[in-house]
C-alpha positions, 0 to 999 in steps of 0.5 A, spaced: 045 536 420 045 531 426 047 524 424 042 518 425 044 515 432 046 508 428 049 511 423 057 510 423 063 512 418 067 506 418 074 507 415 077 500 413 084 499 412 088 493 409 096 494 411 102 494 407 108 498 405 108 499 398 101 499 398 096 501 403 088 500 401 083 503 404 076 504 404 070 509 407 063 507 408 057 509 412 053 504 415 046 505 418 043 498 419 044 494 413 045 499 409 051 501 406 054 507 402 061 508 400 065 515 401 071 513 398 076 507 396 083 507 394 090 506 396 096 510 399 102 508 395 110 508 397 116 507 392 122 502 393 126 508 391 124 511 398 127 510 404 124 505 409 123 511 414 120 515 409 115 510 406 113 509 414 112 517 414 108 517 408 103 512 410 102 516 417 101 522 413 096 518 409 092 515 414 092 522 418 089 525 412 083 520 410 082 520 418 081 528 418 078 528 411 072 523 413 071 524 421 070 516 422 068 513 428 072 507 428 078 504 424 077 496 423 084 493 420 085 487 417 090 482 421 096 481 418 098 474 415 104 472 413 107 464 412 114 465 409 117 471 408 119 474 415 122 480 412 116 482 409 112 481 415 116 485 419 116 491 414 108 490 413 108 490 421 111 496 421 107 500 416 100 497 420 103 500 426 104 507 423 097 507 421 094 504 428 098 510 431 095 515 426 088 513 428 090 512 436 093 519 436 086 521 433 083 518 439 079 513 435 076 506 437 080 500 433 079 493 431 082 488 427 079 482 424 083 476 420 083 475 413 077 469 415 073 473 419 073 479 413 071 473 408 066 470 412 063 477 414 063 479 406 062 472 402 059 467 408 065 463 407 072 463 411 075 461 405 073 465 399 077 466 394 080 473 393 075 474 386 069 472 390 071 477 396 071 483 390 065 480 387 061 481 394 064 487 396 062 490 389 054 487 390 054 489 398 056 496 396 052 497 389 058 499 385 058 499 378 065 495 378 070 491 382 074 496 386 081 496 383 087 495 386 085 489 390 088 492 396 082 498 396 077 492 396 080 489 401 080 496 405 072 496 403 071 488 405 075 490 412 070 496 413 063 492 411 066 486 416 066 491 422 059 494 420 056 487 421 059 488 428 057 494 430 052 492 436 054 485 436 060 484 439 065 489 436 069 490 443 072 483 442 075 485 436 078 491 439 086 493 438 087 493 445 
């Protein structure tokens, strides 16, 4: 079955080392359909390298299962805890590596850009983003946990950039 030219499967990732949220959508013009969403989790009982390996494998499995045309990441923002920022950065890095090894274009958006794309307000709170994700994707309920909704929001944000200025957001 041939794909429609403007149709794209997008994997959105909200990076984390305890919980990595993801959302997979198919976008065709302004129409979006959810293929999957959820989280990959690690345990504090696992060593940090084991946790990174688990996140790497989870990202690879998602890519191989859904064969997305691209991956959209939420950019990290940390104002306080440097140690947490380093761990999350490493987790983000293994997800980027997994996608890079599959030859996929990678894009990143700040939390403010994602909120603007999903809610029309770059300062929207988490509950507003979750409600808009539910509405935009015609879901019966808000995706849980929050990290999964954030993964979907990253994918929605990128779908709005297709054909516009997406190359400005490419990870290089």
